[in-house]
C-alpha positions, 0 to 999 in steps of 0.5 A: 539083531533087530529081531532078537531085540524086538521079538526074540520069540520069532527068531525060530520062525524068521531063521529056521536054518538056525534053531539055536539062534535065540539061545545063543544070542541070549548067552551073548547078552548075558555075557555082556551084562555080567562083564564077561564079554567086552563090547562097543558102540558102532565099532568103538569100545566102551566101558563095562556097564555102559548102555548101548542101543541093541542095533548099535552094539558091536563085538570084536571078532577077537573078543568073541573068539576069546570068550568062546575059548574060555566059556565054550571050548567045545564049540568052534564055529568056522567064522571064528576058528578058521585055519591059519591060512584061511584066516590070513587070507580073510582078515577084514579091513575092520579087523586090520583097523582094530589091530592097528588101533590096539598096536598104537595104544600099546605103543603109547603105553610103552612110551609112557612107561619108558618115560616113567622108568627114566624118571625113576632111574634119575631119582634112584641115582640121586638117592644113591649119590645122597647115600654115598655123601652121607657115608663119606661124611660119617667116615670123615667125621666118625663118632664123638670121642669120650672126651668130646662128649664129656665136653659137650655135656659140661657145656650144656650143664653149665648153661643150664646152671647159668639160666637157673642161677641168681645174681649176687643181688638175688635177681634171677639171671633168666626168665626160666624158673626151672629146667622144665620151663627151658625144655618147654620153651625149646620144644615149643620153638622147635617142634619138628627139629630132630633131636629136640623132643622133650624126652631127648632134652630131659635125658640130655639135660640129666646127663649134663647135670650129672657130668658137671657135678661129677667134674666140679 
């Protein structure tokens, strides 16, 4: 690795038994630069793009083998692609530690996901209970009858007329000069209350006035 970094042109002379060594190391460096091959520093994985001194660079056996399977499937070097029996007998201690670390990481992730799943199940049960309560409420109370709706409309209409009426002496019974002022006052005090928007109030007040006039 030191020779490949400091004097790559000398690799052929330093290692005549491996004539393709320079080209091969360049392919590995290129794969690291382009994010195709995970790497680490002194045996510890680092994030893609992190700078690592060449003499500290480390590539896991399994990552290198996977990279070659994807990009160079026709090449099967013996140190990467041993028979199952040989591979089982020659597993290094470093490989064992790496596999054990991967297993521990996966176990922690599984534990975290299980906790998240339990929280989601609790939330779903709560939502289900609320839905059932709402269904029961609707079933119990049902919709307003025509008579009840007429009663409510007449009450609203009577209140509107009262607010906008005058006393026998000609004094206003309230501070509101017209229906629009009442609507503005309600929407200003209840901006986030469902059912009290200006459009809804205008519609309900108009219906109440028609109902009251019709039944007078």
